[in-house]
C-alpha positions in Angstrom: 238.4 -122.3 -167.5 236.7 -124.8 -169.7 237.2 -124.7 -173.5 234.3 -123.3 -175.5 232.2 -125.7 -177.5 232.6 -125.4 -181.3 229.0 -124.1 -181.7 229.7 -121.3 -179.1 232.9 -120.4 -180.9 231.1 -120.2 -184.2 228.5 -117.9 -182.6 231.2 -115.6 -181.3 232.8 -115.4 -184.8 229.4 -114.6 -186.3 229.0 -111.7 -183.9 232.4 -110.4 -184.8 231.8 -110.7 -188.6 228.1 -110.0 -189.2 226.5 -111.0 -192.5 226.0 -107.7 -194.2 223.6 -108.9 -196.8 221.4 -110.4 -194.1 221.6 -107.3 -192.0 220.6 -105.1 -195.0 217.7 -107.4 -195.9 216.4 -107.2 -192.3 216.7 -103.4 -192.3 214.8 -103.2 -195.7 212.1 -105.6 -194.3 211.6 -103.5 -191.1 211.6 -100.3 -193.1 208.9 -101.7 -195.4 206.8 -102.8 -192.4 207.0 -99.4 -190.8 206.8 -97.2 -193.9 205.2 -98.8 -197.0 201.5 -98.1 -197.7 200.7 -101.8 -198.4 201.7 -102.6 -194.7 199.1 -100.1 -193.3 196.6 -102.8 -192.5 199.3 -104.7 -190.5 200.3 -101.6 -188.6 196.6 -100.9 -187.8 196.1 -104.4 -186.6 199.2 -104.2 -184.3 198.0 -100.9 -183.0 194.6 -102.2 -182.2 196.0 -105.3 -180.4 198.4 -103.1 -178.4 195.5 -100.8 -177.4 193.4 -103.8 -176.4 196.2 -105.1 -174.2 197.2 -101.8 -172.6 194.7 -101.7 -169.8 194.9 -105.4 -168.8 198.7 -105.1 -168.9 198.7 -102.1 -166.7 196.4 -103.8 -164.2 198.6 -106.9 -164.2 201.7 -104.7 -163.5 200.0 -103.0 -160.6 198.8 -106.3 -159.1 202.3 -107.7 -159.4 203.7 -104.6 -157.6 201.1 -104.8 -154.9 201.8 -108.5 -154.3 205.6 -107.9 -154.2 205.1 -105.2 -151.6 202.6 -107.1 -149.4 203.1 -110.9 -149.7 206.1 -112.5 -148.0 208.1 -114.7 -150.4 206.4 -113.3 -153.5 209.6 -111.9 -155.1 210.8 -115.5 -155.5 207.7 -116.2 -157.6 208.4 -113.3 -160.0 211.9 -114.5 -160.8 210.4 -117.3 -162.9 208.6 -114.7 -165.2 211.9 -112.7 -165.6 213.9 -115.7 -166.7 211.4 -116.8 -169.2 210.5 -120.1 -167.5 
């Protein structure tokens, strides 16, 4: 087996010993976004965007399923969307 690169070893060490101050700051930030009154406008904007995308997203999903079931070779096309490329 090949030796790990130094950067990969450092990443593994960071996972084993998380930065508690950073983790707590992230938790406070998320709590504020979700619960604080001054973030109400942001939450409303996100909800409106999600609502606007819900129908097109559902249709896209149905079309992908239909293509996967009916077009030969189409599953190989969808792998690219799953891997992020």
